[in-house]
C-alpha atoms as a printed R data frame, in Angstrom:
    type eleno elety resid chain resno       x       y       z
1   ATOM     1    CA   MET     A     1 -22.648  14.285   4.633
2   ATOM     2    CA   THR     A     2 -25.786  12.490   3.102
3   ATOM     3    CA   ASN     A     3 -26.769   9.042   3.767
4   ATOM     4    CA   VAL     A     4 -25.098   8.102   0.508
5   ATOM     5    CA   ALA     A     5 -22.093   9.599   0.938
6   ATOM     6    CA   LYS     A     6 -21.542   7.818   4.194
7   ATOM     7    CA   LEU     A     7 -22.170   4.473   2.447
8   ATOM     8    CA   LEU     A     8 -19.809   5.366  -0.269
9   ATOM     9    CA   VAL     A     9 -17.385   6.549   2.337
10  ATOM    10    CA   ALA     A    10 -17.908   3.164   4.624
11  ATOM    11    CA   VAL     A    11 -17.351   0.656   1.501
12  ATOM    12    CA   GLY     A    12 -14.636   2.909  -0.165
13  ATOM    13    CA   ARG     A    13 -12.373   1.854   2.749
14  ATOM    14    CA   PRO     A    14 -11.036   5.366   3.780
15  ATOM    15    CA   GLU     A    15  -8.375   3.881   5.988
16  ATOM    16    CA   PHE     A    16  -6.475   3.349   2.684
17  ATOM    17    CA   LEU     A    17  -6.381   7.612   2.201
18  ATOM    18    CA   PRO     A    18  -2.996   8.025   4.710
19  ATOM    19    CA   ALA     A    19  -1.523   5.123   2.363
20  ATOM    20    CA   ASN     A    20  -2.156   7.942  -0.271
21  ATOM    21    CA   SER     A    21  -0.678  10.879   1.248
22  ATOM    22    CA   ALA     A    22   2.383   8.612   1.755
23  ATOM    23    CA   SER     A    23   2.993   8.128  -1.931
24  ATOM    24    CA   LEU     A    24   2.544  11.256  -2.609
25  ATOM    25    CA   ILE     A    25   5.095  13.046  -0.071
26  ATOM    26    CA   ILE     A    26   7.623   9.683  -1.086
27  ATOM    27    CA   GLY     A    27   6.803  11.197  -4.886
28  ATOM    28    CA   VAL     A    28   7.790  14.708  -4.347
29  ATOM    29    CA   ALA     A    29  10.545  13.995  -2.006
30  ATOM    30    CA   TRP     A    30  12.216  11.891  -4.736
31  ATOM    31    CA   GLY     A    31  11.206  13.775  -7.954
32  ATOM    32    CA   LEU     A    32  10.905  17.584  -7.346
33  ATOM    33    CA   ASN     A    33  14.427  19.241  -8.487
34  ATOM    34    CA   LEU     A    34  15.001  22.903  -7.528
35  ATOM    35    CA   PRO     A    35  14.582  25.489  -9.023
36  ATOM    36    CA   VAL     A    36  10.677  25.349  -9.211
37  ATOM    37    CA   ASP     A    37   7.626  27.577  -9.716
38  ATOM    38    CA   VAL     A    38   5.914  27.260  -6.795
39  ATOM    39    CA   LEU     A    39   2.218  27.293  -8.277
40  ATOM    40    CA   TRP     A    40   2.469  25.872 -11.351
41  ATOM    41    CA   GLY     A    41   5.657  23.521 -10.711
42  ATOM    42    CA   LEU     A    42   5.110  22.118  -7.189
43  ATOM    43    CA   VAL     A    43   1.540  22.941  -5.829
44  ATOM    44    CA   ILE     A    44  -0.738  22.374  -8.910
45  ATOM    45    CA   PRO     A    45   1.143  19.409  -9.861
46  ATOM    46    CA   MET     A    46   0.798  18.052  -6.170
47  ATOM    47    CA   VAL     A    47  -3.017  18.663  -6.087
48  ATOM    48    CA   LEU     A    48  -3.385  17.038  -9.245
49  ATOM    49    CA   ALA     A    49  -1.445  14.042  -8.762
50  ATOM    50    CA   PHE     A    50  -2.915  13.306  -5.650
51  ATOM    51    CA   ALA     A    51  -6.309  13.585  -7.015
52  ATOM    52    CA   THR     A    52  -5.519  11.232  -9.669
53  ATOM    53    CA   ILE     A    53  -4.070   8.540  -7.609
54  ATOM    54    CA   THR     A    54  -6.951   8.547  -4.416
55  ATOM    55    CA   LEU     A    55  -9.473   8.462  -7.266
56  ATOM    56    CA   VAL     A    56  -8.078   5.346  -8.940
57  ATOM    57    CA   ALA     A    57  -7.719   4.278  -5.254
58  ATOM    58    CA   ALA     A    58 -11.285   4.227  -4.782
59  ATOM    59    CA   PHE     A    59 -12.206   2.720  -7.391
60  ATOM    60    CA   ALA     A    60 -10.085   0.083  -6.432
61  ATOM    61    CA   ALA     A    61 -11.241   0.105  -3.041
62  ATOM    62    CA   HIS     A    62 -14.470  -0.434  -4.329
63  ATOM    63    CA   ILE     A    63 -14.093  -2.964  -6.995
64  ATOM    64    CA   ASN     A    64 -12.719  -5.044  -4.381
65  ATOM    65    CA   THR     A    65 -15.539  -4.640  -2.165
66  ATOM    66    CA   LEU     A    66 -18.089  -5.407  -5.055
67  ATOM    67    CA   SER     A    67 -16.047  -8.401  -5.683
68  ATOM    68    CA   ASP     A    68 -15.612  -9.758  -2.386
69  ATOM    69    CA   TYR     A    69 -19.255  -9.439  -1.270
70  ATOM    70    CA   ASP     A    70 -19.982 -13.241  -1.324
71  ATOM    71    CA   LEU     A    71 -17.012 -13.728   0.817
72  ATOM    72    CA   ASP     A    72 -17.703 -10.927   3.347
73  ATOM    73    CA   VAL     A    73 -21.138 -11.799   3.628
74  ATOM    74    CA   LYS     A    74 -19.899 -14.822   5.897
75  ATOM    75    CA   ASP     A    75 -17.363 -12.794   7.888
76  ATOM    76    CA   GLU     A    76 -18.393 -11.338  10.818
77  ATOM    77    CA   THR     A    77 -15.481  -8.813  11.101
78  ATOM    78    CA   LYS     A    78 -17.061  -7.544   7.735
79  ATOM    79    CA   LYS     A    79 -20.793  -6.943   8.639
80  ATOM    80    CA   LYS     A    80 -20.778  -3.047   8.584
81  ATOM    81    CA   LEU     A    81 -18.901  -3.506   5.336
82  ATOM    82    CA   VAL     A    82 -21.758  -5.720   3.972
83  ATOM    83    CA   GLU     A    83 -24.411  -3.711   5.740
84  ATOM    84    CA   ALA     A    84 -23.037  -0.782   3.771
85  ATOM    85    CA   VAL     A    85 -23.436  -2.405   0.170
86  ATOM    86    CA   ASP     A    86 -26.621  -4.034   0.896
87  ATOM    87    CA   LYS     A    87 -28.074  -0.371   1.757
88  ATOM    88    CA   LEU     A    88 -26.547   1.513  -1.034
89  ATOM    89    CA   GLY     A    89 -26.737  -1.575  -3.431
90  ATOM    90    CA   THR     A    90 -24.357  -2.713  -6.386
91  ATOM    91    CA   ARG     A    91 -26.000  -0.922  -9.108
92  ATOM    92    CA   LYS     A    92 -25.298   2.053  -7.243
93  ATOM    93    CA   LEU     A    93 -22.001   1.649  -6.440
94  ATOM    94    CA   LYS     A    94 -20.886   0.361 -10.092
95  ATOM    95    CA   ARG     A    95 -22.101   3.613 -11.274
96  ATOM    96    CA   PHE     A    96 -19.870   5.566  -8.647
97  ATOM    97    CA   MET     A    97 -16.905   3.728  -9.573
98  ATOM    98    CA   LEU     A    98 -17.709   4.736 -13.029
99  ATOM    99    CA   LEU     A    99 -17.822   8.085 -11.952
100 ATOM   100    CA   GLU     A   100 -14.634   7.730 -10.024
101 ATOM   101    CA   LEU     A   101 -12.360   6.558 -12.876
102 ATOM   102    CA   SER     A   102 -14.296   9.142 -15.208
103 ATOM   103    CA   LEU     A   103 -13.164  11.928 -12.640
104 ATOM   104    CA   SER     A   104  -9.848  10.187 -12.152
105 ATOM   105    CA   LEU     A   105  -9.347  11.099 -15.867
106 ATOM   106    CA   LEU     A   106  -9.579  14.928 -15.580
107 ATOM   107    CA   PRO     A   107  -6.627  15.630 -13.625
108 ATOM   108    CA   LEU     A   108  -4.413  13.321 -15.314
109 ATOM   109    CA   LEU     A   109  -5.202  14.635 -18.410
110 ATOM   110    CA   LEU     A   110  -4.527  18.137 -17.187
111 ATOM   111    CA   LEU     A   111  -1.010  16.809 -15.850
112 ATOM   112    CA   VAL     A   112  -0.621  15.741 -19.411
113 ATOM   113    CA   ALA     A   113  -1.290  19.083 -20.676
114 ATOM   114    CA   ILE     A   114   0.323  21.154 -18.336
115 ATOM   115    CA   GLN     A   115   3.723  18.915 -18.088
116 ATOM   116    CA   ALA     A   116   3.890  17.195 -21.793
117 ATOM   117    CA   LYS     A   117   4.405  13.344 -20.288
118 ATOM   118    CA   PRO     A   118   1.921  11.010 -21.802
119 ATOM   119    CA   ALA     A   119   3.825   8.451 -20.226
120 ATOM   120    CA   LEU     A   120   1.647   8.979 -16.958
121 ATOM   121    CA   ILE     A   121  -1.436   7.743 -19.086
122 ATOM   122    CA   LEU     A   122   0.354   4.049 -19.360
123 ATOM   123    CA   LEU     A   123   1.187   4.272 -15.592
124 ATOM   124    CA   TRP     A   124  -2.851   5.028 -14.892
125 ATOM   125    CA   VAL     A   125  -4.080   2.632 -17.496
126 ATOM   126    CA   ALA     A   126  -1.794  -0.264 -15.563
127 ATOM   127    CA   ALA     A   127  -3.049   0.682 -12.534
128 ATOM   128    CA   VAL     A   128  -6.591   0.593 -13.496
129 ATOM   129    CA   PHE     A   129  -5.981  -2.946 -15.149
130 ATOM   130    CA   LEU     A   130  -4.528  -4.243 -12.110
131 ATOM   131    CA   ALA     A   131  -6.989  -3.210  -9.775
132 ATOM   132    CA   PHE     A   132  -9.512  -4.630 -11.860
133 ATOM   133    CA   ALA     A   133  -7.465  -7.873 -12.521
134 ATOM   134    CA   TYR     A   134  -6.833  -8.207  -8.726
135 ATOM   135    CA   SER     A   135 -10.067  -8.223  -7.328
136 ATOM   136    CA   ALA     A   136 -12.354  -9.012 -10.227
137 ATOM   137    CA   PRO     A   137 -12.999 -12.286 -12.080
138 ATOM   138    CA   PRO     A   138 -12.023 -13.969 -14.634
139 ATOM   139    CA   LEU     A   139  -8.157 -13.332 -13.848
140 ATOM   140    CA   ARG     A   140  -9.025 -12.203 -10.178
141 ATOM   141    CA   LEU     A   141  -5.285 -12.416  -9.281
142 ATOM   142    CA   LYS     A   142  -5.911 -12.266  -5.513
143 ATOM   143    CA   SER     A   143  -7.085 -15.620  -5.534
144 ATOM   144    CA   ARG     A   144  -3.659 -16.473  -7.461
145 ATOM   145    CA   SER     A   145  -0.933 -16.764  -4.241
146 ATOM   146    CA   PHE     A   146   2.291 -15.059  -5.478
147 ATOM   147    CA   LEU     A   147   0.812 -13.508  -8.403
148 ATOM   148    CA   ALA     A   148  -1.871 -11.738  -5.778
149 ATOM   149    CA   VAL     A   149   1.736 -10.960  -3.929
150 ATOM   150    CA   ILE     A   150   3.462  -9.332  -6.947
151 ATOM   151    CA   THR     A   151   0.550  -7.243  -8.210
152 ATOM   152    CA   LEU     A   152   0.095  -5.718  -4.844
153 ATOM   153    CA   MET     A   153   3.516  -4.388  -4.449
154 ATOM   154    CA   ILE     A   154   3.149  -2.724  -7.850
155 ATOM   155    CA   VAL     A   155  -0.551  -1.581  -7.124
156 ATOM   156    CA   LEU     A   156  -0.075  -0.389  -3.375
157 ATOM   157    CA   SER     A   157   3.799   0.858  -4.050
158 ATOM   158    CA   ILE     A   158   5.309   0.866  -7.550
159 ATOM   159    CA   LEU     A   159   2.985   2.246  -9.412
160 ATOM   160    CA   PRO     A   160   1.627   5.114  -7.125
161 ATOM   161    CA   ILE     A   161   5.066   6.357  -5.848
162 ATOM   162    CA   THR     A   162   6.538   5.871  -9.585
163 ATOM   163    CA   PHE     A   163   3.592   7.792 -10.594
164 ATOM   164    CA   VAL     A   164   4.025  10.728  -8.579
165 ATOM   165    CA   THR     A   165   7.936  11.275  -8.948
166 ATOM   166    CA   TYR     A   166   7.736  11.201 -12.404
167 ATOM   167    CA   VAL     A   167   5.142  13.920 -12.440
168 ATOM   168    CA   PHE     A   168   8.400  15.903 -10.799
169 ATOM   169    CA   THR     A   169  11.109  14.836 -12.573
170 ATOM   170    CA   THR     A   170  11.762  12.952 -15.624
171 ATOM   171    CA   THR     A   171  15.254  11.427 -14.341
172 ATOM   172    CA   LEU     A   172  14.281   8.377 -12.207
173 ATOM   173    CA   ILE     A   173  17.678   7.907 -10.341
174 ATOM   174    CA   PRO     A   174  19.129   4.575  -9.504
175 ATOM   175    CA   PRO     A   175  18.910   5.146  -5.441
176 ATOM   176    CA   PHE     A   176  15.463   5.396  -6.211
177 ATOM   177    CA   TRP     A   177  14.660   2.155  -7.419
178 ATOM   178    CA   VAL     A   178  16.730   0.833  -5.082
179 ATOM   179    CA   PHE     A   179  14.220   3.003  -2.183
180 ATOM   180    CA   LEU     A   180  11.351   1.824  -4.204
181 ATOM   181    CA   ALA     A   181  12.325  -1.996  -4.383
182 ATOM   182    CA   GLY     A   182  12.696  -2.084  -0.543
183 ATOM   183    CA   GLN     A   183   9.369  -0.143  -0.145
184 ATOM   184    CA   ALA     A   184   7.596  -2.314  -2.035
185 ATOM   185    CA   MET     A   185   8.901  -5.430  -0.053
186 ATOM   186    CA   THR     A   186   8.018  -3.228   3.086
187 ATOM   187    CA   VAL     A   187   4.359  -3.156   1.698
188 ATOM   188    CA   TYR     A   188   3.914  -6.441   1.209
189 ATOM   189    CA   ALA     A   189   5.841  -7.560   4.390
190 ATOM   190    CA   VAL     A   190   2.934  -5.646   6.627
191 ATOM   191    CA   ILE     A   191  -0.020  -7.125   4.502
192 ATOM   192    CA   ILE     A   192   1.036 -10.345   5.516
193 ATOM   193    CA   PRO     A   193  -0.061 -10.027   9.031
194 ATOM   194    CA   ALA     A   194  -3.474  -9.494   7.784
195 ATOM   195    CA   GLU     A   195  -3.343 -12.801   5.675
196 ATOM   196    CA   ILE     A   196  -2.273 -14.744   8.926
197 ATOM   197    CA   ARG     A   197  -5.133 -12.970  11.003
198 ATOM   198    CA   ASP     A   198  -7.521 -14.484   8.800
199 ATOM   199    CA   TYR     A   199  -5.847 -17.679   8.115
200 ATOM   200    CA   PHE     A   200  -8.025 -19.978   9.851
201 ATOM   201    CA   VAL     A   201 -11.346 -18.560   8.282
202 ATOM   202    CA   ASP     A   202  -9.536 -18.328   4.790
203 ATOM   203    CA   LYS     A   203  -8.301 -21.833   4.881
204 ATOM   204    CA   THR     A   204 -11.865 -23.222   5.613
205 ATOM   205    CA   ARG     A   205 -13.574 -21.105   2.969
206 ATOM   206    CA   HIS     A   206 -11.032 -22.268   0.603
207 ATOM   207    CA   VAL     A   207  -9.280 -19.057  -0.121
208 ATOM   208    CA   ALA     A   208  -5.631 -19.679  -1.384
209 ATOM   209    CA   THR     A   209  -4.107 -16.385   0.021
210 ATOM   210    CA   MET     A   210  -0.544 -16.954  -0.413
211 ATOM   211    CA   THR     A   211  -0.591 -17.717   3.641
212 ATOM   212    CA   VAL     A   212  -3.063 -20.451   3.011
213 ATOM   213    CA   ARG     A   213  -0.757 -22.011   0.303
214 ATOM   214    CA   ILE     A   214   2.971 -21.738   2.160
215 ATOM   215    CA   GLY     A   215   1.712 -22.281   5.642
216 ATOM   216    CA   LEU     A   216   1.585 -20.013   8.914
217 ATOM   217    CA   LYS     A   217   5.382 -20.679   9.272
218 ATOM   218    CA   ASN     A   218   6.397 -19.937   6.291
219 ATOM   219    CA   ALA     A   219   4.227 -16.898   6.223
220 ATOM   220    CA   ALA     A   220   6.139 -16.027   9.247
221 ATOM   221    CA   ILE     A   221   9.331 -16.813   7.525
222 ATOM   222    CA   LEU     A   222   8.431 -14.572   4.591
223 ATOM   223    CA   GLU     A   223   7.358 -11.531   6.502
224 ATOM   224    CA   LEU     A   224  10.713 -11.099   8.679
225 ATOM   225    CA   ALA     A   225  13.006 -11.674   5.316
226 ATOM   226    CA   LEU     A   226  10.536  -9.245   3.268
227 ATOM   227    CA   LEU     A   227  10.756  -6.388   6.120
228 ATOM   228    CA   THR     A   228  14.494  -6.797   6.801
229 ATOM   229    CA   LEU     A   229  15.392  -6.719   3.382
230 ATOM   230    CA   GLY     A   230  12.673  -3.903   2.678
231 ATOM   231    CA   GLY     A   231  14.482  -1.768   5.502
232 ATOM   232    CA   VAL     A   232  18.012  -2.605   4.326
233 ATOM   233    CA   LEU     A   233  17.124  -1.289   0.864
234 ATOM   234    CA   CYS     A   234  15.332   1.854   1.933
235 ATOM   235    CA   GLY     A   235  18.022   2.878   3.543
236 ATOM   236    CA   ILE     A   236  20.544   2.310   1.186
237 ATOM   237    CA   GLY     A   237  18.879   4.306  -1.159
238 ATOM   238    CA   PHE     A   238  18.139   7.095   1.236
239 ATOM   239    CA   ILE     A   239  22.214   7.231   2.032
240 ATOM   240    CA   LEU     A   240  23.245   6.935  -1.350
241 ATOM   241    CA   GLU     A   241  20.621   9.985  -2.233
242 ATOM   242    CA   PHE     A   242  21.825  11.937   0.973
243 ATOM   243    CA   SER     A   243  25.544  11.398  -0.307
244 ATOM   244    CA   ALA     A   244  24.914  12.062  -3.804
245 ATOM   245    CA   ASN     A   245  23.260  15.903  -2.367
246 ATOM   246    CA   SER     A   246  27.002  15.772  -0.514
247 ATOM   247    CA   LEU     A   247  24.703  15.594   2.736
248 ATOM   248    CA   ALA     A   248  25.802  12.371   4.097
249 ATOM   249    CA   VAL     A   249  25.111  13.435   7.410
250 ATOM   250    CA   LEU     A   250  21.358  13.323   6.956
251 ATOM   251    CA   SER     A   251  22.025   9.853   6.963
252 ATOM   252    CA   THR     A   252  21.846   9.861  10.914
253 ATOM   253    CA   SER     A   253  18.364  10.329  10.275
254 ATOM   254    CA   LEU     A   254  17.766   6.775   9.521
255 ATOM   255    CA   ILE     A   255  17.895   5.556  13.361
256 ATOM   256    CA   ILE     A   256  14.207   7.074  13.101
257 ATOM   257    CA   MET     A   257  13.327   4.326  10.216
258 ATOM   258    CA   ALA     A   258  15.820   1.527  11.997
259 ATOM   259    CA   ALA     A   259  13.668   1.759  15.122
260 ATOM   260    CA   ALA     A   260  10.576   1.610  13.620
261 ATOM   261    CA   TYR     A   261  11.640  -1.718  11.806
262 ATOM   262    CA   VAL     A   262  13.625  -3.358  14.320
263 ATOM   263    CA   TYR     A   263  10.282  -2.871  16.833
264 ATOM   264    CA   ILE     A   264   8.038  -4.466  14.160
265 ATOM   265    CA   LEU     A   265  10.250  -7.105  13.206
266 ATOM   266    CA   SER     A   266  10.675  -8.166  17.235
267 ATOM   267    CA   LYS     A   267   6.361  -8.428  16.838
268 ATOM   268    CA   TYR     A   268   7.326 -10.704  13.973
269 ATOM   269    CA   ALA     A   269   9.497 -12.688  15.595
270 ATOM   270    CA   LYS     A   270   6.792 -13.029  18.206
271 ATOM   271    CA   LEU     A   271   4.161 -14.241  15.311
272 ATOM   272    CA   TYR     A   272   6.661 -16.758  13.892
273 ATOM   273    CA   GLU     A   273   7.627 -18.171  17.340
274 ATOM   274    CA   PHE     A   274   3.454 -18.927  17.583
275 ATOM   275    CA   SER     A   275   3.459 -20.392  14.190
276 ATOM   276    CA   LYS     A   276   5.804 -22.768  15.536
277 ATOM   277    CA   ASN     A   277   3.941 -23.460  18.665
278 ATOM   278    CA   LEU     A   278   0.778 -24.308  16.635
279 ATOM   279    CA   GLU     A   279   2.883 -27.788  15.344
280 ATOM   280    CA   GLN     A   280   2.606 -28.782  18.970
281 ATOM   281    CA   PRO     A   281  -0.876 -30.249  20.150
282 ATOM   282    CA   GLU     A   282  -0.354 -28.892  23.618
283 ATOM   283    CA   ASN     A   283  -2.328 -25.527  23.937
284 ATOM   284    CA   ARG     A   284  -3.082 -24.987  20.516
285 ATOM   285    CA   GLN     A   285  -6.314 -23.404  21.003
286 ATOM   286    CA   GLN     A   286  -4.759 -20.647  23.286
287 ATOM   287    CA   THR     A   287  -1.963 -20.496  20.661
288 ATOM   288    CA   GLU     A   288  -4.536 -19.633  17.636
289 ATOM   289    CA   ALA     A   289  -5.807 -17.170  19.487
290 ATOM   290    CA   ASP     A   290  -2.497 -15.655  21.051
291 ATOM   291    CA   LEU     A   291  -1.643 -15.559  16.835
292 ATOM   292    CA   VAL     A   292  -4.600 -13.992  15.845
293 ATOM   293    CA   GLY     A   293  -4.771 -11.582  18.640
294 ATOM   294    CA   LEU     A   294  -0.941 -10.396  18.014
295 ATOM   295    CA   ALA     A   295  -1.684 -10.356  13.897
296 ATOM   296    CA   THR     A   296  -4.515  -8.249  14.665
297 ATOM   297    CA   GLU     A   297  -2.445  -5.092  16.061
298 ATOM   298    CA   ASN     A   298  -0.998  -4.861  12.107
299 ATOM   299    CA   PRO     A   299  -2.781  -1.786  11.387
300 ATOM   300    CA   LYS     A   300  -0.552   0.446  13.818
301 ATOM   301    CA   TRP     A   301   2.647  -1.643  12.656
302 ATOM   302    CA   ILE     A   302   1.355  -0.271   9.150
303 ATOM   303    CA   THR     A   303   0.908   3.492  10.664
304 ATOM   304    CA   LEU     A   304   4.366   3.292  12.373
305 ATOM   305    CA   ILE     A   305   6.122   1.870   9.443
306 ATOM   306    CA   THR     A   306   4.714   4.518   7.053
307 ATOM   307    CA   GLN     A   307   5.003   7.213   9.234
308 ATOM   308    CA   SER     A   308   8.891   6.591   9.452
309 ATOM   309    CA   ILE     A   309   9.472   6.286   5.601
310 ATOM   310    CA   VAL     A   310   7.774   9.358   5.175
311 ATOM   311    CA   ILE     A   311   9.888  11.366   7.824
312 ATOM   312    CA   ILE     A   312  12.906  10.523   6.275
313 ATOM   313    CA   CYS     A   313  11.519  11.641   2.874
314 ATOM   314    CA   LEU     A   314  10.582  14.931   4.782
315 ATOM   315    CA   VAL     A   315  14.184  15.454   5.539
316 ATOM   316    CA   LEU     A   316  14.885  14.272   1.598
317 ATOM   317    CA   LEU     A   317  12.739  16.804   0.706
318 ATOM   318    CA   ILE     A   318  14.024  19.547   2.955
319 ATOM   319    CA   SER     A   319  17.275  18.943   2.179
320 ATOM   320    CA   LYS     A   320  16.810  19.919  -1.178
321 ATOM   321    CA   PHE     A   321  16.294  23.479  -0.227
322 ATOM   322    CA   ILE     A   322  19.530  23.392   1.720
């Protein structure tokens, strides 16, 4: 890998790649209808859909990195990211962003040509617009509290999953929308701990995240509520779909997802306790350290919750061949 390629990977936040893979599996599981041509009805659409959402996600990551540069330069935890941007240069990064956007059009237009689904273009336009509007001025929705919440749920969950699902079907059934509502809530619920982790730094720098606006305690309550409701809705969506296919017995597989949700909820309960304890002057410094330390474990929770949902989606996908 060349030095430029390594720098592009560094600023492109490759840790988000598994999320794109999850969106692909979820979309295929909910959208695939049998019988289907293995090559033209499954493999090629999967490759083209994955290429489209991955290139758009890379564009979104790069524009976020570019827009947050002035803030990241003051953050010790973003030191490597800032160094990569400095070495690469903003002009080269902007050119590469244009290339990513242009390249994402190729698999998109091939999908539209193969499947005659022009609505896919509208989903692409919405994703690109919101990716830009979330990070870049003049809108910079990420600094607008609850607008940031809504945008993240749309960009990270609703649009990519709907895009992939629509590639494989034109009928988006009610159980899918119930599941998607829960999955979108789950997505933001697992983002909140990252805001909690950065709360004290963001507050000092006057970065108006949702957590800064409503406070740590309310943010902890919100993450508990969103994850609980999100898990319930995801479960209901799966149960409705399994039952509609006369395979209600497969709903027992939801115990895997339930275990992941319960485990993470137990961690969120601890975050809530720490946030409550911060209201007391005693041992405040230690409580802050404990709070930040626990919230730093969030990437593991994201992986766990994502894998549990993907496993149930794989069960759903396999059930279609039964």
